[in-house]
VEXDREN-2710 file (C-alpha; in Angstrom, 1 decimal):
% VEXDREN-2710
k/r/px/py/pz
1/MET/8.3/-10.9/3.4
2/GLU/11.7/-10.9/5.1
3/HIS/12.3/-7.4/6.5
4/GLU/15.8/-7.9/8.0
5/SER/17.7/-6.3/5.1
6/HIS/14.9/-4.6/3.3
7/PRO/15.9/-1.1/2.0
8/TYR/12.9/0.6/3.6
9/VAL/13.7/-0.6/7.1
10/GLY/14.8/2.4/9.2
11/LEU/13.6/5.8/10.3
12/TRP/11.3/8.0/8.1
13/GLN/10.2/11.5/9.1
14/THR/8.3/14.5/8.0
15/GLU/10.3/17.6/7.0
16/ASP/9.7/19.2/10.4
17/GLY/10.5/16.0/12.2
18/HIS/7.1/16.0/14.0
19/ILE/6.0/12.6/12.6
20/ARG/8.6/9.8/12.7
21/HIS/8.1/6.2/11.6
22/ARG/10.6/3.7/12.6
23/LEU/10.2/0.5/10.4
24/LEU/11.7/-2.3/12.4
25/PRO/13.3/-5.4/10.7
26/ASN/10.8/-7.7/12.5
27/GLY/7.8/-6.3/10.6
28/ARG/6.7/-3.9/13.3
29/TYR/6.7/-0.1/13.4
30/ASP/6.9/2.5/16.0
31/GLU/5.5/6.0/15.3
32/ALA/6.4/9.1/17.3
33/ARG/4.5/12.4/17.1
34/GLY/6.3/15.5/18.4
35/LYS/7.6/14.8/21.9
36/ARG/5.4/11.7/22.3
37/GLU/7.6/8.7/21.5
38/SER/5.8/5.4/20.6
39/ALA/2.5/7.2/20.0
40/TYR/1.4/4.3/17.8
41/GLN/2.8/0.9/17.3
42/GLY/1.8/-2.0/15.1
43/ARG/2.8/-4.2/12.2
44/TYR/3.5/-3.4/8.6
45/VAL/3.6/-5.4/5.3
46/LEU/5.6/-4.3/2.3
47/THR/4.5/-5.3/-1.2
48/GLY/6.9/-3.9/-3.7
49/THR/6.8/-0.1/-3.1
50/HIS/3.5/-0.2/-1.1
51/ILE/3.3/-0.4/2.7
52/ASP/0.2/-1.4/4.7
53/TYR/0.1/-0.5/8.4
54/ARG/-2.1/-2.1/11.1
55/ASP/-1.6/-0.6/14.5
56/ASP/-2.1/-2.5/17.7
57/THR/-5.7/-1.1/18.2
58/GLY/-6.7/-2.3/14.7
59/PHE/-6.5/1.0/12.8
60/THR/-5.2/0.5/9.3
61/ALA/-3.4/2.9/6.9
62/ASP/-1.2/2.6/3.9
63/GLY/1.4/4.4/1.8
64/ASP/3.8/4.3/-1.1
65/PHE/7.5/4.7/-1.6
66/VAL/8.3/6.8/-4.7
67/ASP/11.8/7.8/-5.5
68/GLY/13.1/7.5/-1.9
69/VAL/10.1/9.3/-0.4
70/LEU/7.3/7.7/1.7
71/TYR/3.8/9.2/0.9
72/HIS/1.5/8.2/3.8
73/ALA/-1.9/9.7/4.7
74/GLY/-1.2/13.0/3.1
75/MET/2.2/13.3/4.6
76/VAL/5.6/13.2/3.0
77/LEU/8.3/11.3/5.0
78/ARG/12.0/11.1/4.0
79/ARG/14.6/8.7/5.3
80/ARG/16.6/10.0/8.2
81/ASP/20.2/9.0/8.8
82/ALA/20.6/6.7/11.7
83/GLY/23.3/8.9/13.2
84/SER/21.4/12.2/13.2
85/ASP/19.6/13.6/16.2
86/ARG/16.6/14.9/14.3
END
């Protein structure tokens, strides 16, 4: 799937900002945890409103986008505006 202009590309984070998923337009993601930037990195595949993650160590996970919210591994992530600090 072409990610360049996909509506899910961008930054998603938990309410407290501790977990941050940056979905990149090239099909890769970068996950930050707290002050640890790039804690996990890997590829993702979007199928409709479903996302499958595979990090560079081989770990897999998935999630679903529902009404503008990403539900992933028991977490709720919301889109963060590109211009905000946190």
